[in-house]
ZATOR-903899 format. One record per residue (C-alpha): residue in three letters; x, y, z. Coordinates in Angstrom, 1 decimal. Example, Ala and Ser with C-alpha at 12.3 -4.5 7.8 and 13.67 -1.06 7.14 Angstrom:
BEGIN
R    aa     east    north       up
R   Ala     12.3     -4.5      7.8
R   Ser     13.7     -1.1      7.1
END
This chain:
BEGIN
R    aa     east    north       up
R   Met      0.0      0.0      0.0
R   Thr      1.1      3.4     -0.8
R   Glu      1.0      6.6      1.3
R   Glu     -1.9      7.9     -0.8
R   Ser     -4.1      4.8     -0.5
R   Ile     -3.6      4.8      3.3
R   Ser     -4.5      8.5      3.6
R   Asp     -7.6      7.9      1.3
R   Leu     -8.7      5.0      3.5
R   Ala     -8.3      7.1      6.6
R   Asn    -10.3     10.0      5.0
R   Arg    -13.1      7.6      4.0
R   Val    -13.3      6.1      7.6
R   Leu    -13.3      9.6      9.1
R   Ala    -16.1     10.7      6.8
R   Arg    -18.3      7.7      7.7
R   Ala    -17.7      8.3     11.4
R   Arg    -18.8     12.0     11.0
R   Gln    -21.9     10.9      9.0
R   Ala    -22.8      8.4     11.8
R   Ala    -22.3     11.1     14.4
R   Arg    -24.6     13.5     12.6
R   Ala    -27.4     10.8     12.5
R   Leu    -27.3     10.5     16.3
R   Pro    -29.6     12.6     18.5
R   Thr    -28.1     15.7     20.1
R   Gly    -25.8     15.0     22.9
R   Gly    -23.8     12.4     21.0
R   Ser    -25.2      9.5     23.1
R   Ser    -26.8      6.5     21.5
R   Thr    -29.2      5.9     24.5
R   Val    -32.5      7.6     24.6
R   Arg    -33.0      9.6     27.8
R   Lys    -36.2      9.3     29.7
R   Glu    -37.9     12.4     30.8
R   Pro    -37.5     12.8     34.6
R   Thr    -40.6     12.3     36.7
R   Tyr    -41.3     14.7     39.4
R   Ser    -43.4     14.3     42.5
R   Ser    -46.6     16.3     42.6
R   Ala    -48.4     18.1     45.4
R   Arg    -50.4     14.9     46.1
R   Thr    -48.8     12.0     47.9
R   Asp    -47.8      9.0     45.9
R   Asp    -45.4      6.0     46.0
R   Arg    -42.4      8.1     44.9
R   Asp    -42.5     10.4     47.9
R   Pro    -40.0      9.7     50.7
R   Ala    -41.4      7.9     53.7
R   Thr    -40.7      8.6     57.4
R   Val    -38.7      6.1     59.4
R   Ala    -41.7      5.4     61.6
R   Asp    -43.8      4.6     58.5
R   Ala    -41.0      2.3     57.1
R   Ile    -40.8      0.4     60.4
R   Val    -44.6      0.0     60.6
R   Ser    -44.7     -1.4     57.1
R   Leu    -41.8     -3.7     57.8
R   Val    -43.5     -5.1     61.0
R   Thr    -46.7     -5.6     59.1
R   Asp    -45.1     -7.2     56.0
R   Arg    -43.1     -9.7     58.2
R   Gly    -46.0    -10.5     60.6
R   Trp    -44.2     -9.2     63.7
R   Gln    -47.2     -7.6     65.3
R   Ala    -47.5    -10.1     68.1
R   Ala    -43.8     -9.8     68.9
R   Thr    -43.9     -6.1     69.1
R   Ser    -47.0     -6.2     71.3
R   Ile    -45.2     -8.5     73.7
R   Gly    -42.2     -6.1     73.6
R   Lys    -44.6     -3.3     74.5
R   Ile    -45.3     -5.0     77.8
R   Trp    -41.6     -4.8     78.8
R   Gly    -40.9     -1.4     77.2
R   Glu    -43.9      0.5     78.6
R   Trp    -44.6     -1.5     81.8
R   Ala    -44.7      1.6     84.0
R   Ser    -47.2      3.4     81.8
R   Leu    -49.4      0.3     81.4
R   Val    -49.8     -0.5     85.1
R   Gly    -48.8      2.7     86.8
R   Pro    -45.6      3.7     88.5
R   Thr    -46.3      2.3     92.0
R   Leu    -47.1     -1.2     90.8
R   Ala    -44.3     -1.1     88.3
R   Glu    -41.8     -0.3     91.1
R   His    -42.7     -3.6     92.9
R   Val    -43.8     -6.0     90.2
R   Lys    -41.9     -6.7     86.9
R   Pro    -42.8     -8.9     83.9
R   Glu    -40.6    -12.0     83.9
R   Ala    -41.7    -14.2     81.1
R   Phe    -44.4    -14.7     78.4
R   Asp    -45.5    -17.9     76.8
R   Arg    -46.8    -17.3     73.3
R   Asn    -48.6    -20.7     73.1
R   Thr    -50.7    -20.2     76.1
R   Gly    -50.8    -16.4     76.4
R   Leu    -49.5    -16.7     80.0
R   Leu    -47.7    -13.6     81.3
R   Thr    -45.6    -14.3     84.4
R   Leu    -44.9    -11.5     86.8
R   Arg    -42.3    -11.4     89.7
R   Ala    -43.1     -9.3     92.8
R   Asp    -40.5     -8.1     95.1
R   Ser    -42.4     -9.1     98.3
R   Thr    -45.0    -11.7     99.2
R   Ala    -47.4     -8.9    100.1
R   Trp    -47.2     -7.4     96.6
R   Ala    -47.5    -10.8     95.1
R   Thr    -50.7    -11.5     97.0
R   Gln    -52.1     -8.1     96.1
R   Val    -51.4     -8.5     92.4
R   Arg    -53.0    -12.0     92.5
R   Met    -56.2    -10.5     93.8
R   Leu    -56.1     -7.8     91.1
R   Ser    -55.0    -10.1     88.3
R   Ser    -58.3    -10.1     86.5
R   Gln    -58.4     -6.3     86.4
R   Leu    -54.8     -6.2     85.3
R   Arg    -55.5     -8.7     82.5
R   Lys    -58.4     -6.6     81.2
R   Arg    -56.2     -3.5     81.3
R   Leu    -53.4     -5.2     79.3
R   Gln    -55.9     -6.6     76.8
R   Gly    -57.3     -3.0     76.3
R   Glu    -53.9     -1.5     75.8
R   Ile    -52.2     -4.3     73.7
R   Pro    -54.0     -5.1     70.5
R   Gly    -54.8     -8.7     69.6
R   Gly    -55.8    -10.1     73.0
R   Ile    -52.3    -11.7     73.4
R   Val    -52.4    -11.8     77.2
R   Thr    -55.0    -14.4     78.3
R   Asp    -53.7    -15.3     81.8
R   Ile    -51.4    -13.8     84.5
R   Ala    -49.3    -15.8     86.9
R   Val    -47.7    -13.9     89.9
R   Leu    -44.6    -15.2     91.6
R   Gly    -43.2    -14.1     94.9
R   Pro    -39.6    -12.8     95.5
R   Asp    -36.7    -15.0     94.2
R   Val    -34.4    -15.4     97.2
R   Gly    -32.5    -18.5     96.3
R   Pro    -32.4    -22.0     97.9
R   Arg    -33.5    -22.5    101.5
R   Pro    -30.6    -23.4    103.9
R   Arg    -30.8    -26.9    105.2
R   Gly    -29.2    -28.6    108.1
R   Arg    -28.8    -28.5    111.9
R   Leu    -26.9    -25.3    112.1
R   Arg    -29.2    -22.5    111.1
R   Val    -30.6    -19.3    112.5
R   Lys    -34.1    -19.6    114.0
R   Gly    -36.7    -16.9    113.4
R   Arg    -37.8    -15.0    110.3
R   Gly    -36.2    -16.2    107.2
R   Pro    -35.5    -14.6    103.8
R   Arg    -38.9    -15.8    102.4
R   Asp    -40.9    -13.9    105.0
R   Thr    -41.0    -10.5    103.3
R   Tyr    -44.3     -9.3    104.9
R   Gly    -44.0     -5.9    106.3
END
């Protein structure tokens, strides 16, 4: 090949490239751009959501309503039962199968008092927590550990006698 044929070939290739570039839409890109969509004054799916709304939709989509209701018992115990009762009685366990809420009192007197008020407490919890999850309440006395056994021990009031 001679110098002239190489330069002619280069000129022809350059002319074809220029012709192809003129055929493209403005901007020189071969992809067609989509017009941007803007949010309107009305709410729609494209609007940003608050974190609270996102959490609510996540809980609903995953079916975690019962678990969050049970968590509400522990998280808002003082507001559910009142500050005085919450100071002396704490939730200890919950059985999902039976709906049994187990409470632990810090004295036998409080345990007895809450046992007498358990039906009212159950109604209050059922009114505050959706779904009627709590069906029964069991109240336990103070947890003081094992009872000492044997000959050498102190007579009189023991650790389980918390009355007064």
